[in-house]
BAFI-3210 file (N, C-alpha, C; in Angstrom, 3 decimals, decimal comma, padded with zeros to 6 digits):
// residues 288
n [1|2|3|4|5|6|7|8|9|10|11|12|13|14|15|16|17|18|19|20|21|22|23|24|25|26|27|28|29|30|31|32|33|34|35|36|37|38|39|40|41|42|43|44|45|46|47|48|49|50|51|52|53|54|55|56|57|58|59|60|61|62|63|64|65|66|67|68|69|70|71|72|73|74|75|76|77|78|79|80|81|82|83|84|85|86|87|88|89|90|91|92|93|94|95|96|97|98|99|100|101|102|103|104|105|106|107|108|109|110|111|112|113|114|115|116|117|118|119|120|121|122|123|124|125|126|127|128|129|130|131|132|133|134|135|136|137|138|139|140|141|142|143|144|145|146|147|148|149|150|151|152|153|154|155|156|157|158|159|160|161|162|163|164|165|166|167|168|169|170|171|172|173|174|175|176|177|178|179|180|181|182|183|184|185|186|187|188|189|190|191|192|193|194|195|196|197|198|199|200|201|202|203|204|205|206|207|208|209|210|211|212|213|214|215|216|217|218|219|220|221|222|223|224|225|226|227|228|229|230|231|232|233|234|235|236|237|238|239|240|241|242|243|244|245|246|247|248|249|250|251|252|253|254|255|256|257|258|259|260|261|262|263|264|265|266|267|268|269|270|271|272|273|274|275|276|277|278|279|280|281|282|283|284|285|286|287|288]
n.u [003,279|001,002|001,431|-000,393|-001,204|001,268|001,656|-000,474|000,371|002,827|001,954|000,245|002,172|003,654|001,618|000,949|003,312|003,343|001,003|001,705|003,863|002,514|000,836|002,713|003,637|001,425|000,965|-001,086|-002,422|-005,215|-007,318|-006,620|-006,645|-009,379|-010,272|-009,234|-010,442|-013,141|-013,080|-012,474|-014,777|-016,736|-015,741|-015,662|-018,240|-020,143|-019,247|-019,667|-022,442|-023,282|-022,169|-023,477|-026,093|-026,008|-025,110|-026,201|-024,788|-024,442|-023,322|-023,650|-023,560|-020,920|-019,315|-019,870|-018,898|-016,156|-015,762|-016,372|-014,315|-012,152|-012,425|-011,973|-009,340|-007,952|-008,401|-006,924|-004,407|-004,141|-004,212|-002,010|000,076|-000,094|000,419|003,022|004,281|004,117|005,958|008,370|010,749|009,729|011,268|012,091|009,818|008,044|009,426|009,964|007,378|006,287|008,034|008,006|005,343|004,665|006,386|005,356|002,899|003,592|004,503|002,108|000,537|001,837|001,198|-001,635|-002,387|-000,790|001,629|005,090|008,310|010,830|014,380|015,089|013,127|013,806|016,253|015,281|013,837|015,964|017,318|015,410|015,286|017,893|017,779|015,851|017,294|019,252|017,719|016,547|018,697|020,795|022,194|022,795|020,762|018,651|019,446|019,689|019,000|017,677|014,744|013,408|014,333|013,685|010,917|010,239|010,950|009,246|006,587|006,706|006,931|004,617|002,684|003,259|002,355|-000,413|-000,762|-000,188|-002,312|-004,661|-004,125|-004,227|-006,876|-008,361|-007,519|-008,589|-011,273|-011,673|-010,750|-011,859|-014,401|-015,387|-015,855|-016,318|-013,460|-013,573|-015,916|-015,251|-013,104|-014,400|-016,609|-015,160|-013,698|-015,833|-016,567|-014,272|-014,473|-016,847|-016,118|-014,156|-015,438|-016,970|-014,851|-013,391|-015,244|-015,390|-013,268|-013,482|-011,973|-009,492|-010,187|-011,101|-008,729|-007,171|-008,593|-008,300|-005,528|-004,746|-006,542|-006,412|-004,391|-005,701|-007,819|-006,364|-004,990|-007,219|-008,231|-006,181|-005,505|-007,626|-007,470|-004,867|-004,998|-007,192|-006,278|-004,269|-005,839|-007,292|-005,148|-004,568|-006,639|-005,908|-003,437|-001,407|-001,706|000,586|002,504|001,655|001,430|004,170|005,276|004,036|005,596|007,429|006,975|008,404|011,027|010,526|009,251|011,271|013,222|011,855|011,375|013,987|015,132|013,198|012,063|014,356|015,520|017,880|020,734|020,494|021,907|022,469|019,860|018,556|019,998|019,300|016,506|016,546|017,645|015,555|013,547|014,670|014,725|011,981|011,153|012,513|011,076|008,657|009,375|010,317]
n.v [-052,422|-054,014|-056,695|-056,587|-053,891|-052,730|-053,741|-052,482|-049,833|-049,776|-050,414|-048,213|-046,201|-046,501|-046,077|-043,464|-042,010|-042,431|-041,106|-038,525|-038,095|-038,129|-035,919|-033,878|-033,916|-032,919|-030,347|-028,371|-026,608|-025,193|-025,875|-028,397|-029,813|-029,677|-031,159|-033,799|-034,280|-034,301|-036,524|-038,532|-038,344|-039,298|-041,845|-043,318|-043,286|-045,479|-047,383|-046,010|-045,693|-048,342|-048,887|-046,999|-047,838|-050,407|-049,875|-047,306|-044,133|-042,912|-040,625|-038,409|-034,912|-034,183|-036,007|-035,297|-032,707|-033,143|-034,506|-032,482|-030,671|-032,207|-032,251|-029,522|-029,134|-030,976|-029,841|-027,423|-028,566|-029,907|-027,783|-026,234|-028,085|-028,603|-026,066|-025,773|-027,664|-026,361|-024,302|-025,302|-028,044|-031,481|-033,274|-031,692|-030,368|-032,534|-034,457|-032,644|-031,868|-034,354|-034,965|-032,903|-033,029|-035,445|-034,797|-032,404|-033,462|-035,237|-033,424|-032,078|-034,144|-034,524|-032,125|-032,112|-034,601|-035,038|-036,435|-037,307|-036,742|-039,258|-039,924|-041,172|-040,168|-037,438|-037,591|-038,524|-036,282|-034,510|-035,836|-035,679|-032,920|-032,501|-034,092|-032,696|-030,363|-031,394|-032,467|-030,169|-028,883|-028,307|-026,206|-023,861|-023,545|-022,634|-020,091|-019,035|-016,818|-017,684|-017,925|-020,169|-022,380|-021,428|-021,186|-023,868|-024,825|-023,251|-023,937|-026,675|-026,970|-025,657|-027,319|-029,569|-028,714|-028,684|-031,404|-032,478|-031,361|-032,463|-035,119|-035,457|-034,645|-036,515|-038,954|-038,917|-038,952|-041,496|-043,312|-042,713|-041,606|-043,427|-043,185|-044,275|-045,077|-045,024|-043,575|-041,206|-040,222|-039,929|-038,168|-036,036|-035,383|-034,564|-032,199|-030,686|-030,558|-029,099|-026,603|-025,809|-025,649|-023,167|-021,265|-022,438|-022,472|-019,810|-019,377|-020,651|-021,128|-021,988|-024,411|-025,809|-025,942|-027,435|-029,838|-030,652|-031,011|-032,621|-034,685|-037,525|-037,829|-036,627|-038,423|-040,694|-039,779|-039,131|-041,652|-042,806|-041,136|-041,241|-044,009|-044,473|-043,012|-044,060|-046,647|-045,968|-044,878|-047,113|-048,538|-046,929|-047,596|-050,114|-049,957|-047,900|-044,363|-042,831|-044,526|-045,161|-042,711|-041,723|-043,969|-043,896|-042,233|-043,611|-043,303|-041,097|-041,752|-043,098|-041,054|-039,083|-040,404|-040,853|-038,210|-037,280|-039,051|-039,877|-037,401|-036,034|-034,141|-033,771|-033,769|-036,249|-037,975|-036,507|-035,763|-038,211|-039,246|-037,361|-037,832|-040,449|-040,081|-038,652|-040,575|-042,460|-040,850|-040,462|-043,058|-043,397|-041,612|-042,958|-045,335|-044,281]
n.w [044,943|042,779|040,350|038,317|038,328|037,690|035,118|033,788|033,996|032,610|030,024|029,601|029,648|027,254|025,397|026,047|025,458|022,727|021,750|022,377|020,667|018,209|018,593|018,731|016,117|014,850|016,047|016,369|018,090|020,038|018,246|017,322|019,725|020,261|018,072|018,509|020,934|020,251|018,583|020,468|022,045|020,271|019,492|021,889|022,751|022,316|024,225|026,621|026,605|026,967|029,509|031,166|030,852|031,988|034,580|036,031|036,807|040,125|041,713|043,295|044,332|045,020|043,583|040,916|040,903|041,128|038,738|036,884|037,557|036,826|034,030|033,393|034,331|032,761|030,308|030,512|030,783|028,278|026,405|027,235|026,877|024,101|023,103|023,995|022,372|019,991|020,172|021,088|021,644|021,563|023,106|025,179|026,309|026,848|028,689|030,813|031,579|032,323|034,352|036,312|036,991|038,656|040,741|041,819|042,458|044,507|046,461|046,826|047,882|050,286|051,535|051,525|052,592|054,733|054,443|054,937|053,663|053,326|053,813|051,474|049,818|049,738|048,406|045,989|045,086|044,642|042,556|040,551|040,089|039,127|036,852|035,392|034,798|033,069|030,965|029,983|028,935|030,625|033,272|031,993|030,158|031,635|032,197|029,780|027,037|024,922|023,267|022,340|023,901|026,486|026,292|026,062|028,610|030,234|029,349|029,687|032,485|033,317|032,211|033,735|036,237|035,835|035,363|037,888|039,309|038,120|038,614|041,442|041,875|040,293|041,294|043,872|043,182|041,906|043,811|046,345|046,022|044,360|041,627|038,309|036,402|033,570|033,011|034,323|032,793|030,320|030,760|031,739|029,464|027,919|029,192|028,657|025,872|025,598|026,667|024,863|022,409|021,738|021,388|019,314|017,242|016,680|015,084|012,385|010,081|010,975|012,117|009,878|008,445|010,226|010,289|007,675|007,442|009,625|010,277|010,445|012,363|014,490|014,944|015,718|018,028|019,548|020,062|021,564|023,768|025,839|026,407|027,451|029,833|031,196|031,762|033,602|035,653|036,504|037,527|039,710|041,366|042,143|043,385|045,637|045,175|045,387|044,445|041,872|040,417|040,198|038,850|036,389|034,929|033,488|030,880|030,139|029,349|026,979|025,531|025,432|023,964|021,525|020,708|020,324|018,481|016,474|015,737|015,415|017,213|018,528|020,914|022,210|023,982|026,415|027,104|027,426|029,571|031,495|031,581|032,509|035,077|036,186|036,192|037,968|040,235|040,619|041,133|043,540|045,102|045,207|046,526|048,878]
ca.u [002,452|000,699|001,908|-001,446|-001,087|002,501|001,406|-001,317|001,153|003,799|001,191|-000,196|003,332|003,961|000,524|001,040|004,416|002,981|000,080|002,423|004,612|001,548|000,385|003,815|003,666|000,308|001,254|-002,195|-003,013|-006,547|-008,162|-006,288|-007,155|-010,821|-010,464|-009,056|-011,448|-014,369|-012,859|-012,612|-016,189|-017,492|-015,217|-015,946|-019,661|-020,829|-018,852|-020,310|-023,870|-023,433|-021,859|-024,539|-027,285|-025,824|-024,898|-026,369|-023,957|-025,092|-022,163|-023,974|-023,028|-019,467|-018,720|-019,988|-017,989|-014,814|-015,757|-016,262|-012,970|-011,247|-012,517|-011,341|-007,896|-007,422|-008,435|-005,760|-003,240|-004,062|-003,885|-000,637|000,967|-000,106|001,114|004,438|004,771|004,196|007,049|009,584|010,992|009,067|012,184|012,210|008,501|007,434|010,025|009,769|005,992|006,080|008,891|007,535|003,995|004,666|007,083|004,368|001,880|004,111|004,461|000,699|000,076|002,387|000,459|-003,050|-002,615|000,120|002,753|006,389|009,330|011,960|015,660|015,010|012,293|014,579|017,206|014,507|013,552|017,207|017,586|014,451|015,724|019,077|017,321|015,188|018,339|019,895|016,767|016,284|019,916|021,759|021,915|022,896|019,478|017,777|019,911|019,788|017,999|017,086|013,305|012,971|014,594|012,932|009,514|010,109|010,993|008,051|005,387|006,871|006,633|003,203|001,947|003,460|001,470|-001,759|-000,732|-000,300|-003,648|-005,688|-003,796|-004,780|-008,333|-008,930|-007,235|-009,598|-012,570|-011,808|-010,442|-012,662|-015,788|-015,728|-016,264|-015,755|-012,387|-013,986|-016,870|-014,540|-012,365|-015,314|-017,333|-014,166|-013,444|-017,016|-016,443|-013,223|-015,012|-017,844|-015,426|-013,375|-016,260|-017,229|-013,632|-013,012|-016,215|-015,123|-012,208|-013,779|-010,923|-008,459|-010,721|-011,084|-007,332|-006,718|-009,266|-007,725|-004,136|-004,437|-007,703|-005,984|-003,694|-006,716|-008,518|-005,449|-004,787|-008,492|-008,380|-005,114|-005,478|-008,443|-007,022|-003,690|-005,341|-008,097|-005,426|-003,617|-006,851|-007,537|-003,981|-004,702|-007,572|-005,274|-002,227|-001,371|-001,489|001,972|003,297|001,194|001,749|005,568|005,555|003,535|006,586|008,220|006,735|009,371|012,139|010,035|009,009|012,542|013,865|011,123|011,598|015,362|015,470|012,206|011,918|015,702|015,652|019,256|021,096|019,853|022,631|022,224|018,438|018,206|020,577|018,430|015,238|016,805|017,773|014,219|012,828|015,234|014,239|010,558|011,090|012,939|009,938|007,656|009,893|010,437]
ca.v [-052,326|-055,326|-056,915|-056,118|-052,434|-052,415|-054,019|-051,407|-048,596|-049,903|-050,301|-046,822|-045,351|-046,569|-045,423|-042,036|-041,455|-042,499|-040,034|-037,257|-037,965|-037,773|-034,551|-032,990|-033,850|-032,066|-028,987|-027,577|-025,719|-025,518|-026,517|-029,820|-030,366|-029,848|-032,228|-035,126|-034,428|-034,720|-037,907|-039,380|-038,314|-040,152|-043,208|-044,025|-043,162|-046,777|-047,996|-045,255|-046,017|-049,666|-048,798|-046,252|-048,680|-051,513|-049,380|-045,845|-043,472|-042,201|-040,136|-037,283|-033,613|-034,181|-036,741|-034,521|-031,562|-033,626|-034,806|-031,202|-030,142|-033,012|-031,770|-028,206|-029,290|-031,657|-028,844|-026,555|-029,402|-030,172|-026,552|-025,870|-029,046|-028,395|-024,807|-026,063|-028,362|-025,402|-023,340|-025,909|-029,438|-032,547|-033,887|-030,795|-030,144|-033,769|-034,934|-031,665|-031,972|-035,622|-035,018|-031,993|-033,434|-036,275|-034,103|-031,515|-034,345|-035,726|-032,309|-031,843|-035,208|-034,226|-030,999|-032,421|-035,834|-035,122|-037,328|-036,713|-037,420|-039,916|-039,579|-041,654|-039,220|-036,217|-037,913|-038,596|-034,912|-033,962|-036,466|-035,155|-031,565|-032,640|-034,614|-031,607|-029,488|-032,043|-032,583|-028,844|-028,316|-027,930|-024,960|-022,752|-023,362|-021,849|-018,713|-018,637|-015,899|-018,325|-018,036|-021,540|-023,194|-020,921|-021,555|-025,283|-024,956|-022,640|-024,715|-027,989|-026,901|-025,305|-028,550|-030,421|-028,228|-029,174|-032,853|-032,721|-030,974|-033,444|-036,403|-035,450|-034,565|-037,745|-040,050|-038,855|-039,324|-042,928|-044,134|-042,422|-041,376|-044,614|-042,831|-045,163|-044,451|-044,811|-042,466|-039,986|-039,719|-039,546|-036,956|-034,976|-034,999|-033,837|-030,838|-030,039|-030,314|-028,035|-025,334|-025,459|-025,491|-021,772|-020,612|-023,030|-022,069|-018,420|-019,395|-021,835|-021,373|-022,797|-025,756|-026,448|-026,231|-028,531|-031,064|-031,038|-031,423|-033,545|-035,479|-038,865|-037,702|-036,336|-039,674|-041,566|-039,222|-039,258|-043,037|-043,189|-040,329|-041,829|-045,355|-044,415|-042,489|-045,016|-047,700|-045,418|-044,730|-048,447|-048,864|-046,193|-048,338|-051,352|-049,666|-046,531|-043,292|-042,385|-045,431|-045,137|-041,430|-041,714|-045,052|-043,497|-041,441|-044,445|-042,786|-040,046|-042,314|-043,353|-039,768|-038,417|-041,132|-040,595|-036,838|-037,072|-039,889|-039,817|-036,016|-035,511|-032,898|-033,638|-033,888|-037,463|-038,536|-035,728|-035,785|-039,535|-039,344|-036,573|-038,544|-041,615|-039,590|-038,292|-041,826|-042,993|-039,994|-040,720|-044,364|-043,166|-041,001|-043,997|-046,252|-043,541]
ca.w [043,737|042,228|038,989|037,406|038,246|036,977|033,708|033,275|033,926|031,517|028,781|029,490|029,373|025,826|024,678|026,326|024,675|021,307|021,363|022,451|019,418|017,171|018,843|018,353|014,657|014,429|016,515|015,862|019,065|020,557|017,234|017,305|020,983|020,042|017,091|019,100|021,991|019,563|018,150|021,655|022,429|019,353|019,486|023,140|023,079|022,477|025,496|027,693|026,577|027,577|030,939|031,838|030,836|032,926|035,948|036,001|037,822|041,223|042,443|044,143|043,925|045,160|042,476|039,676|041,013|040,803|037,308|036,204|037,789|036,004|032,651|033,267|034,509|031,572|029,233|030,702|030,482|026,841|025,691|027,583|026,233|022,661|022,852|024,181|021,189|018,894|020,338|021,628|021,296|022,317|024,065|026,331|026,913|027,361|029,941|031,879|032,038|033,017|035,530|037,351|037,390|039,866|041,821|042,442|043,038|045,786|047,411|047,121|048,772|051,616|052,098|051,698|053,337|055,865|054,206|055,193|052,853|053,973|053,204|050,096|049,097|049,516|047,342|044,763|044,643|044,097|041,257|039,579|039,744|038,280|035,570|034,683|034,267|031,930|029,859|029,431|028,359|031,646|033,982|031,050|029,484|032,501|032,161|028,379|026,516|023,755|023,514|022,055|025,080|027,625|026,077|026,386|030,067|030,817|029,056|030,287|033,916|033,450|031,945|034,910|037,298|035,542|035,549|039,327|039,758|037,747|039,245|042,791|041,740|039,737|042,215|044,932|042,613|041,631|044,981|047,522|045,621|043,558|040,269|037,299|035,623|032,185|033,000|034,719|031,642|029,237|031,129|031,800|028,078|027,452|029,730|027,867|024,538|025,706|026,877|023,686|021,201|021,338|020,901|018,031|016,234|016,325|014,061|011,569|009,091|011,635|012,277|008,561|008,128|011,095|009,843|006,390|007,587|010,729|010,677|010,856|013,643|015,499|015,254|016,445|019,371|020,245|020,523|022,493|024,997|026,911|026,751|028,323|031,153|031,845|032,320|034,792|036,705|037,052|038,340|040,967|042,225|042,588|044,146|046,169|044,195|045,505|043,628|040,484|039,770|039,735|037,904|035,066|034,213|032,591|029,530|029,830|028,595|025,629|024,890|025,167|022,868|020,283|020,300|019,884|017,338|015,402|015,292|015,210|017,974|018,986|022,328|022,729|025,113|027,620|027,454|027,938|030,912|032,364|031,751|033,359|036,447|036,647|036,482|039,210|041,312|040,827|041,809|044,923|045,786|045,442|047,552|050,133]
c.u [002,236|001,233|000,874|-001,358|000,156|002,329|000,551|-000,509|002,149|003,102|000,759|000,966|003,671|002,870|000,622|002,142|004,075|002,047|000,734|003,272|003,688|001,080|001,462|003,877|002,541|000,568|000,168|-002,862|-004,402|-007,452|-007,884|-006,761|-008,656|-011,084|-010,305|-010,001|-012,780|-014,254|-013,036|-014,072|-017,006|-017,054|-015,617|-017,424|-020,367|-020,502|-019,576|-021,800|-024,119|-023,212|-022,974|-025,817|-027,184|-025,725|-024,985|-025,568|-024,793|-024,002|-022,479|-023,286|-021,504|-018,776|-018,741|-019,120|-016,569|-014,705|-015,614|-014,875|-011,947|-011,244|-011,797|-009,818|-007,252|-007,426|-007,209|-004,474|-003,065|-003,632|-002,441|000,364|001,056|000,606|002,622|005,038|004,880|005,466|008,351|009,663|010,199|009,973|012,564|010,871|007,974|008,090|009,868|008,365|005,787|006,966|008,398|006,141|003,967|005,397|006,118|003,250|002,314|004,076|003,023|000,135|000,594|001,571|-000,975|-003,294|-001,632|001,271|004,069|007,453|010,405|013,245|015,671|014,176|013,017|015,598|016,487|014,199|014,799|017,535|016,651|014,868|016,939|018,680|016,642|016,215|018,987|018,969|016,553|017,546|020,941|021,421|021,985|021,582|018,543|018,162|019,962|018,684|017,340|015,603|012,792|013,144|013,779|011,447|009,279|010,072|009,689|006,814|005,493|006,479|005,176|002,334|002,068|002,569|000,045|-001,842|-000,917|-001,709|-004,687|-005,397|-004,414|-006,313|-008,927|-008,677|-008,253|-010,953|-012,710|-011,579|-011,435|-014,131|-016,298|-016,340|-015,589|-014,646|-012,797|-014,946|-016,198|-013,807|-013,319|-016,052|-016,380|-013,816|-014,619|-017,002|-015,413|-013,741|-016,004|-017,182|-014,691|-014,232|-016,524|-016,003|-013,238|-013,957|-016,045|-014,033|-012,403|-012,699|-009,802|-008,912|-010,712|-009,661|-006,827|-007,325|-008,656|-006,325|-003,942|-005,616|-007,296|-005,245|-004,691|-007,478|-007,639|-005,236|-006,063|-008,747|-007,391|-005,121|-006,347|-007,927|-005,849|-004,078|-006,287|-007,299|-004,747|-004,605|-007,203|-006,373|-004,041|-005,671|-006,917|-004,083|-002,253|-001,064|-000,037|002,921|002,948|001,614|003,216|005,844|005,072|004,612|007,642|008,074|007,741|010,530|011,736|009,867|010,289|013,257|013,193|011,383|012,983|015,694|014,490|012,075|013,261|015,901|017,030|019,440|020,556|020,563|022,314|020,774|018,008|018,794|019,714|017,111|015,411|016,938|016,407|013,413|013,333|014,750|012,787|010,362|011,492|011,821|008,892|008,086|009,940|009,109]
c.v [-053,717|-055,444|-056,443|-054,611|-052,031|-052,645|-052,939|-050,133|-048,639|-049,755|-048,854|-045,903|-045,334|-045,886|-043,914|-041,376|-041,422|-041,363|-038,657|-037,021|-037,531|-036,335|-033,531|-032,832|-032,966|-030,606|-028,007|-026,648|-026,144|-026,216|-028,011|-030,507|-030,623|-031,021|-033,598|-035,354|-034,870|-036,165|-038,873|-039,476|-039,281|-041,608|-043,998|-043,968|-044,509|-047,474|-047,329|-045,582|-047,361|-049,591|-048,093|-047,078|-049,796|-051,036|-047,855|-045,175|-042,716|-041,683|-039,010|-036,013|-033,596|-034,864|-035,945|-033,276|-031,981|-033,983|-033,521|-030,595|-030,897|-032,522|-030,455|-028,321|-029,989|-030,725|-027,946|-027,313|-029,581|-028,942|-026,136|-026,788|-028,793|-027,098|-024,988|-026,750|-027,435|-024,545|-023,971|-027,380|-030,392|-033,077|-032,955|-030,691|-031,413|-034,272|-033,951|-031,754|-033,227|-035,759|-034,128|-032,377|-034,291|-035,641|-033,200|-032,338|-034,846|-034,633|-031,997|-032,884|-034,993|-033,134|-031,392|-033,609|-036,037|-036,082|-036,581|-037,463|-038,063|-039,430|-039,994|-040,700|-037,929|-036,424|-037,952|-037,219|-034,285|-034,535|-035,931|-033,750|-031,619|-033,135|-033,550|-030,670|-030,093|-032,102|-031,235|-028,153|-027,865|-026,607|-023,760|-022,488|-022,495|-020,369|-018,161|-017,659|-016,454|-018,589|-019,449|-022,428|-022,754|-021,234|-023,015|-025,517|-024,449|-023,500|-026,128|-027,990|-026,515|-026,538|-029,507|-030,016|-028,724|-030,695|-033,186|-032,430|-032,011|-034,824|-036,493|-035,443|-035,911|-038,948|-040,077|-039,332|-040,835|-043,788|-043,948|-042,134|-042,490|-044,264|-043,786|-044,457|-044,141|-043,626|-041,155|-039,388|-039,208|-038,246|-035,765|-034,466|-034,200|-032,395|-030,054|-029,658|-029,145|-026,664|-024,875|-025,084|-024,036|-021,078|-021,129|-022,572|-020,607|-018,299|-020,616|-022,150|-022,224|-024,237|-026,504|-026,832|-027,422|-029,852|-031,570|-031,619|-032,585|-034,396|-036,868|-038,838|-037,438|-037,580|-040,604|-041,088|-039,341|-040,661|-043,373|-042,422|-040,939|-043,199|-045,321|-043,968|-043,419|-046,160|-047,225|-045,278|-046,082|-048,901|-048,161|-046,881|-049,569|-051,113|-048,230|-045,507|-042,828|-043,298|-045,277|-043,859|-041,356|-042,775|-044,729|-042,800|-042,288|-043,963|-041,708|-040,574|-042,567|-042,041|-039,044|-039,078|-040,832|-039,177|-036,623|-037,856|-039,745|-038,410|-035,321|-034,175|-032,741|-033,812|-035,157|-037,995|-037,820|-035,821|-037,143|-039,758|-038,571|-037,259|-039,754|-041,207|-039,222|-039,535|-042,435|-042,173|-040,251|-042,060|-044,222|-042,514|-042,051|-044,944|-045,576|-043,264]
c.w [043,158|040,800|037,963|037,218|037,461|035,472|033,062|033,063|032,773|030,168|028,546|029,132|027,890|025,000|024,832|025,505|023,187|020,920|021,477|021,199|018,286|017,335|018,471|016,841|014,123|014,780|016,085|016,853|019,505|019,538|017,166|018,582|020,851|019,112|017,724|020,283|021,402|019,096|019,315|022,089|021,573|019,459|020,728|023,536|023,223|023,800|026,655|027,763|027,256|029,081|031,709|031,896|031,877|034,371|035,957|037,120|038,851|042,158|043,416|043,656|043,966|043,997|041,188|039,704|040,641|039,328|036,496|036,348|036,963|034,566|032,458|033,381|033,317|030,367|029,323|030,363|028,974|026,062|025,970|026,891|024,736|022,288|023,008|022,972|019,975|018,964|020,827|021,230|022,178|023,423|025,200|027,049|027,571|028,653|031,101|032,457|032,861|034,254|036,657|037,843|038,649|041,036|042,572|043,089|044,404|046,840|047,806|048,067|050,186|052,304|052,439|052,621|054,475|055,681|054,438|054,405|053,714|053,326|051,734|049,237|048,782|048,399|045,990|044,199|044,021|042,726|040,179|039,129|038,817|036,890|034,738|034,059|033,026|030,721|029,187|028,932|029,367|032,291|033,058|030,354|030,316|032,485|030,742|028,001|025,252|024,024|023,281|023,287|026,282|027,502|026,432|027,877|030,688|030,584|029,608|031,759|034,172|033,223|033,126|036,073|037,074|035,698|037,032|039,820|039,378|038,333|040,638|042,762|041,330|040,629|043,350|044,418|042,448|042,866|046,126|047,207|044,723|042,206|039,288|036,532|034,183|032,101|033,387|033,528|030,564|029,563|031,260|030,418|027,516|027,945|028,930|026,486|024,561|025,868|025,625|022,482|020,826|020,752|019,526|016,926|015,821|015,264|013,162|010,543|009,683|011,800|010,949|008,161|008,934|010,657|008,537|006,561|008,555|011,188|011,167|012,189|014,765|015,913|016,081|017,878|020,194|020,762|021,636|023,805|026,104|027,358|027,719|029,732|031,910|032,472|033,604|035,949|037,330|037,929|039,693|041,919|042,833|043,512|044,648|045,084|044,219|044,746|042,150|039,767|039,335|038,673|036,499|034,243|033,522|031,155|029,146|028,998|027,153|024,877|024,539|024,002|021,531|019,779|019,721|018,618|016,184|014,850|015,119|015,922|018,621|020,488|022,971|023,958|026,410|028,063|027,990|029,329|031,905|032,627|032,666|034,826|037,022|037,002|037,784|040,404|041,644|041,534|043,278|045,726|046,146|046,556|048,902|050,761]
res [m|t|f|t|a|l|g|l|i|v|t|a|a|f|i|h|a|t|w|n|l|l|a|k|q|a|s|g|g|p|a|f|v|w|l|y|s|l|a|a|f|i|l|y|a|p|v|i|v|v|l|v|f|l|d|p|p|e|y|g|l|g|g|w|i|f|i|g|a|s|g|i|l|h|l|c|y|s|v|a|l|q|r|g|y|q|v|a|d|l|s|v|v|y|p|l|a|r|g|t|g|p|l|i|s|s|l|g|a|m|l|l|f|g|e|r|p|t|l|c|g|v|i|g|i|g|l|i|v|l|g|i|l|l|v|s|g|g|s|g|a|l|l|s|r|d|s|h|g|l|n|g|i|a|f|g|m|l|t|g|l|f|i|a|s|y|t|l|n|d|a|y|a|v|k|y|l|l|v|s|p|i|l|l|d|y|f|g|n|s|v|r|l|a|f|l|t|p|a|v|l|l|s|p|h|r|l|r|k|e|s|r|l|n|l|r|l|g|l|a|v|g|a|l|v|p|l|s|y|i|l|a|l|f|a|m|r|l|s|p|v|s|y|v|a|p|a|r|e|l|s|m|l|v|g|s|f|l|g|a|r|v|l|d|e|g|n|i|g|q|r|l|i|g|a|a|l|m|v|v|g|i|v|a|l|a|v|g]
***
């Protein structure tokens, strides 16, 4: 991995953890996802106008299909993540999502591209599984009947599945179809916004409430979400996806720390150890 790509990933990791903290504080569900998606649509519109004017996109049908798929997958990811934050702790949902995402991505790459795990890769998978157990409260959490903990595990892993899906989709688009990372994120966000709008307009009272309570958070998240992902997409162009996708999960340590300390969700020692094991496992996957 190049130093430029690593710098982009580290920067994106801190931005990603920050917007997740803000989103957890909002905990507004689909209405909040719509609010920050609209904010992103408006804030980045001037940049898109300039890019399209200077270099009109000519991606063909295949490129636009992948752009549309990106929007739908990011929509599912955003709604699942936001719902998880409504019913569980950030320091459970966030690390689980960011840990299972690259794990599933690696398995998907093996299936789709014929990659075979080395011994180092197998060790990495084991460390990630162990880290997930610690972050989610140990093996007892998986057997617990506590709905709060089980909801965190369920939505964390569901979000991870969507992360893996859009990672593979978007990586193919920017690396092989040469879709602009900025345009991919913007048009994908536009698809998400279009799908969410009818549902949100059916509940105008929720939208008014969300705008009144979390407008500033929506603007901040709307500015940070595209920026963190665009940086990661540019990194994917500079280095192998199998390196970039795991390295992005440096944000897990930041997210776990913020959730445990800033939001006072507790169990900081165990969760940070689990997050650290997951990061080591992800690095082992990349090296392997």
